[in-house]
C-alpha positions as CSV (number, residue, x, y, z in Angstrom):
1,R,-51.4,3.0,2.3
2,D,-53.6,4.9,4.8
3,L,-55.4,7.9,3.4
4,T,-56.0,9.5,6.8
5,R,-52.4,9.4,7.8
6,A,-51.4,10.6,4.4
7,Q,-53.8,13.5,4.6
8,N,-52.5,14.4,8.1
9,A,-48.9,14.4,6.9
10,A,-49.8,16.4,3.8
11,E,-51.5,19.1,5.9
12,Q,-48.5,19.3,8.3
13,L,-46.0,19.6,5.4
14,G,-48.1,21.8,3.1
15,I,-48.5,19.2,0.4
16,P,-51.6,19.9,-1.8
17,K,-52.6,16.3,-2.4
18,A,-52.6,13.0,-0.5
19,F,-53.1,9.5,-1.7
20,G,-54.4,6.3,-0.1
21,S,-52.2,3.9,-2.2
22,Y,-48.9,3.9,-4.1
23,E,-50.8,3.0,-7.2
24,E,-52.8,6.2,-7.0
25,L,-49.7,8.2,-6.4
26,I,-47.7,7.1,-9.4
27,A,-50.8,7.5,-11.6
28,E,-51.0,11.2,-10.7
29,R,-49.9,13.2,-13.8
30,E,-48.7,16.2,-11.8
31,I,-46.1,14.1,-10.0
32,E,-42.8,14.0,-11.9
33,A,-40.6,12.1,-9.6
34,I,-40.9,9.8,-6.5
35,Y,-38.6,8.9,-3.7
36,N,-38.7,5.2,-2.8
37,P,-37.8,4.6,0.9
38,L,-39.6,1.2,1.2
39,P,-38.1,-2.0,2.7
40,N,-35.3,-3.3,0.6
41,H,-37.3,-6.1,-1.2
42,L,-39.7,-3.4,-2.5
43,H,-37.1,-1.1,-3.9
44,V,-37.0,-2.7,-7.4
45,P,-40.6,-3.6,-8.0
46,W,-42.0,-0.2,-7.0
47,S,-39.2,1.7,-8.7
48,I,-40.1,-0.2,-11.9
49,K,-43.8,0.6,-11.5
50,A,-43.0,4.3,-11.0
51,A,-40.6,4.3,-14.0
52,E,-43.1,2.7,-16.2
53,A,-45.6,5.4,-15.2
54,G,-43.1,7.9,-16.4
55,K,-41.8,9.0,-13.0
56,H,-38.1,9.7,-12.3
57,V,-37.0,7.6,-9.3
58,L,-34.7,8.4,-6.4
59,C,-34.4,5.1,-4.6
60,E,-33.1,4.4,-1.1
61,K,-30.0,2.3,-0.8
62,P,-29.4,-0.5,-1.4
63,I,-31.0,0.0,-4.8
64,G,-31.8,-3.7,-4.9
65,C,-31.1,-6.9,-2.9
66,N,-28.5,-8.3,-5.4
67,V,-26.8,-7.7,-8.7
68,A,-29.5,-9.3,-10.8
69,E,-32.1,-6.9,-9.5
70,T,-29.9,-3.9,-10.1
71,E,-29.3,-5.0,-13.7
72,E,-33.0,-5.2,-14.2
73,L,-33.3,-1.5,-13.2
74,L,-30.7,-0.6,-15.7
75,R,-32.8,-2.2,-18.4
76,V,-35.9,-0.4,-17.2
77,R,-34.1,2.9,-17.3
78,E,-33.0,2.4,-20.9
79,R,-36.5,1.4,-21.9
80,T,-38.4,4.2,-20.1
81,G,-35.9,7.0,-20.4
82,V,-36.5,8.2,-16.8
83,K,-33.7,9.2,-14.4
84,F,-32.8,6.8,-11.6
85,G,-30.7,7.9,-8.6
86,D,-29.3,5.8,-5.8
87,A,-30.1,7.7,-2.6
88,F,-26.7,7.8,-0.9
89,M,-27.1,11.1,0.8
90,V,-23.5,11.1,2.1
91,K,-22.2,11.7,-1.4
92,T,-23.8,15.1,-1.7
93,H,-23.0,16.2,1.9
94,P,-20.4,19.0,1.9
95,Q,-18.3,17.1,4.5
96,W,-17.8,14.1,2.1
97,L,-17.1,16.4,-0.8
98,R,-14.4,18.0,1.3
99,V,-13.1,14.6,2.4
100,R,-12.8,13.5,-1.2
101,D,-10.9,16.6,-2.1
102,L,-8.5,16.2,0.9
103,A,-8.0,12.6,0.0
104,R,-7.1,13.4,-3.6
105,N,-5.1,16.6,-3.3
106,G,-2.2,15.3,-1.4
107,T,-3.1,16.6,2.0
108,I,-2.5,13.2,3.6
109,G,-0.2,12.0,0.9
110,E,-1.3,9.0,-1.0
111,L,-4.4,7.3,0.4
112,K,-3.6,3.8,1.5
113,S,-6.2,2.7,4.0
114,I,-9.8,3.3,5.0
115,V,-11.2,2.0,8.3
116,T,-14.9,2.2,9.0
117,I,-17.1,1.3,11.9
118,F,-20.9,1.7,11.7
119,S,-23.2,0.1,14.3
120,Y,-26.4,0.4,16.3
121,F,-28.4,-1.9,18.6
122,N,-31.8,-3.1,17.6
123,R,-33.5,-6.5,18.4
124,D,-37.1,-5.5,17.6
125,P,-38.5,-8.6,15.8
126,D,-40.9,-6.5,13.8
127,N,-38.2,-4.2,12.4
128,V,-37.8,-4.7,8.6
129,R,-34.0,-5.0,9.1
130,H,-34.5,-8.3,10.8
131,K,-36.5,-10.0,8.1
132,V,-34.4,-12.1,5.7
133,A,-37.1,-12.2,3.0
134,W,-37.3,-8.4,3.1
135,G,-33.6,-7.9,2.4
136,G,-32.7,-7.4,6.1
137,G,-29.3,-7.6,7.8
138,G,-26.5,-5.3,8.5
139,L,-24.5,-5.7,5.3
140,L,-27.3,-4.5,3.1
141,D,-28.5,-1.8,5.5
142,I,-25.3,-0.1,6.7
143,G,-22.4,-2.1,5.2
144,S,-23.3,-0.5,1.9
145,Y,-21.9,2.9,3.2
146,P,-18.3,1.9,3.7
147,I,-18.4,0.1,0.4
148,T,-19.7,3.0,-1.6
149,L,-17.4,5.5,0.1
150,S,-14.3,3.3,-0.4
151,R,-15.0,2.9,-4.1
152,W,-15.6,6.6,-4.3
153,L,-12.4,7.7,-2.4
154,F,-10.1,5.2,-4.1
155,N,-11.8,6.1,-7.4
156,G,-12.1,2.5,-8.6
157,E,-13.4,-1.0,-7.9
158,P,-11.9,-3.5,-5.5
159,R,-9.9,-6.3,-7.2
160,R,-11.1,-8.8,-4.5
161,V,-12.9,-8.9,-1.2
162,T,-13.3,-11.1,1.8
163,G,-15.9,-11.1,4.5
164,A,-17.3,-12.6,7.6
165,L,-20.8,-12.7,8.9
166,E,-22.4,-13.5,12.3
167,L,-26.1,-14.5,11.9
168,D,-28.8,-13.8,14.5
169,P,-30.1,-17.2,15.6
170,D,-33.7,-16.0,15.8
171,F,-33.9,-13.7,12.7
172,G,-31.4,-15.3,10.4
173,T,-30.1,-11.9,9.3
174,D,-26.5,-10.9,9.6
175,R,-26.1,-8.9,12.9
176,L,-22.3,-8.5,12.5
177,A,-20.6,-8.1,9.2
178,S,-16.9,-7.4,8.5
179,G,-15.1,-7.0,5.2
180,V,-11.8,-6.3,3.6
181,M,-11.6,-4.7,0.1
182,E,-8.3,-4.8,-1.8
183,F,-8.0,-1.9,-4.3
184,S,-5.1,-1.4,-6.7
185,S,-3.7,1.4,-4.5
186,G,-4.8,0.4,-1.0
187,H,-7.1,-1.4,1.4
188,S,-10.5,-0.7,3.0
189,V,-11.6,-2.5,6.2
190,F,-15.0,-2.2,7.8
191,T,-17.3,-3.7,10.5
192,C,-20.9,-3.0,10.8
193,G,-23.3,-4.3,13.4
194,T,-27.0,-4.2,14.2
195,Q,-26.7,-5.5,17.7
196,T,-23.6,-3.7,18.9
197,N,-23.0,-0.4,20.7
198,Y,-24.1,2.7,18.6
199,F,-21.0,4.1,16.9
200,Q,-19.8,5.4,13.6
201,R,-16.5,6.6,12.4
202,V,-14.3,6.7,9.3
203,E,-10.6,7.1,9.3
204,L,-8.4,7.6,6.2
205,L,-4.7,6.8,6.4
206,G,-2.3,8.2,3.9
207,T,1.5,8.1,3.4
208,T,2.0,11.5,5.2
209,G,-1.1,12.0,7.3
210,R,-4.5,10.8,8.4
211,L,-8.1,12.1,8.3
212,A,-11.0,11.3,10.6
213,V,-14.7,12.0,10.0
214,E,-16.5,12.6,13.3
215,I,-20.1,11.7,12.2
216,P,-19.7,10.2,8.8
217,F,-23.2,8.9,8.0
218,N,-26.0,10.3,10.2
219,A,-24.7,13.8,10.1
220,P,-26.9,16.1,12.2
221,N,-29.0,18.8,10.6
222,D,-28.8,21.1,13.7
223,R,-25.1,21.5,14.2
224,P,-21.8,21.5,12.3
225,T,-19.8,18.4,11.7
226,Q,-16.0,18.0,11.9
227,I,-13.2,16.6,9.9
228,T,-9.8,16.1,11.7
229,V,-6.6,16.2,9.6
230,A,-3.4,15.2,11.4
231,D,0.2,14.6,10.3
232,G,0.4,11.5,12.5
233,M,2.9,13.1,14.9
234,A,0.6,14.6,17.5
235,I,2.3,12.8,20.4
236,Y,5.5,14.6,19.3
237,G,3.9,18.0,18.9
238,G,2.8,17.5,15.3
239,K,0.0,19.3,13.7
240,V,-3.7,18.5,14.2
241,L,-6.3,20.6,12.2
242,V,-10.0,20.4,13.0
243,E,-12.1,21.6,10.1
244,E,-15.7,22.5,10.7
245,I,-18.4,21.9,8.1
246,P,-21.4,24.2,8.4
247,T,-24.7,23.0,9.5
248,C,-26.9,21.5,6.7
249,D,-29.5,18.9,5.9
250,Q,-28.0,16.2,3.8
251,Y,-31.4,14.9,2.7
252,T,-32.5,18.3,1.5
253,I,-29.3,18.6,-0.5
254,Q,-29.8,15.2,-2.0
255,G,-33.4,16.0,-3.0
256,D,-32.4,19.3,-4.5
257,A,-29.6,17.7,-6.5
258,F,-31.9,15.1,-7.9
259,S,-34.5,17.8,-8.8
260,R,-31.8,19.8,-10.6
261,A,-30.8,16.8,-12.6
262,I,-34.3,16.4,-13.8
263,R,-34.9,20.1,-14.5
264,E,-31.6,20.6,-16.2
265,N,-31.4,17.1,-17.8
266,T,-28.0,16.5,-16.2
267,D,-26.5,13.4,-14.6
268,V,-27.8,12.3,-11.2
269,A,-25.3,12.4,-8.3
270,V,-25.3,8.6,-7.9
271,P,-26.3,6.7,-11.0
272,L,-27.4,3.1,-11.4
273,E,-24.0,2.2,-12.7
274,D,-22.5,3.1,-9.4
275,A,-25.2,1.2,-7.6
276,L,-24.4,-1.8,-9.6
277,G,-20.7,-1.6,-8.7
278,N,-21.8,-1.5,-5.0
279,M,-24.1,-4.5,-5.3
280,K,-21.3,-6.5,-7.0
281,V,-19.1,-5.9,-3.9
282,I,-21.9,-6.8,-1.5
283,D,-22.7,-10.0,-3.4
284,A,-19.0,-10.9,-3.4
285,I,-18.8,-10.4,0.4
286,F,-21.8,-12.6,0.9
287,R,-20.1,-15.3,-1.3
288,S,-16.9,-14.9,0.7
289,A,-18.6,-15.4,4.0
290,K,-19.9,-18.8,2.7
291,S,-16.7,-19.9,0.9
292,G,-14.2,-18.6,3.4
293,K,-12.1,-17.4,0.4
294,W,-11.3,-14.1,-1.3
295,E,-13.9,-13.4,-4.0
296,R,-13.9,-11.1,-7.0
297,P,-16.8,-8.7,-7.5
298,A,-18.5,-9.6,-10.8
């Protein structure tokens, strides 16, 4: 949107071309794919424009602001034939691939419960996360993480969900969101906040052990991360194993994975079908917060 800033960034990053508008960028024939990190309300319209220009699209989460928008992207994908990826970088980070293996291979027995906290503090009135019309609020911003990971780890969709929201009196966005998801084999509980102490943690509880992820979402790119596996008997001298995951950049891994899917014509890491499943849960939690009842994702 600002050619000078774009040129400066291109020079710093060694990019051969810079553009003064999104229209110019998606019209460039040499560009094969775009990453859409715009505010939530612009995810769908600009992803559609890029797809119709023949570009593959890796779109930041949430892929849309509701189920209807996500279904529209599915129709566009079928019409244009381009690849669409939902940019959940955690799903290609080695620590989460390892967590999934541990959760499924019996290390902690049968997975029964997932508990997640994800929060930060921000009251900047100009921040996009505080604008209702722009798809702001904590549930869409960071609540989408525990939802997608729970669906992934339980390898299925929740049968029903319930949720509670606390709205900011000035912004109208949800500043505190909590949810319970009931799966066929267990439960997932989460709280996310945009005006609470900065914190993030995921704990998995199985029938014979538990697993904790130290920095589950904003994994640093300058030091290793850790997974803790315990048999639940630490106070009695039980076993606690800390597994270190080597340093990596989850965004580089995500971008490389999407590029390979294009080059090799293989499936993207997180397809639109999965994004649609996530949006169905998010919409159901919004409905539950209004109705005060359990709701079924649909």
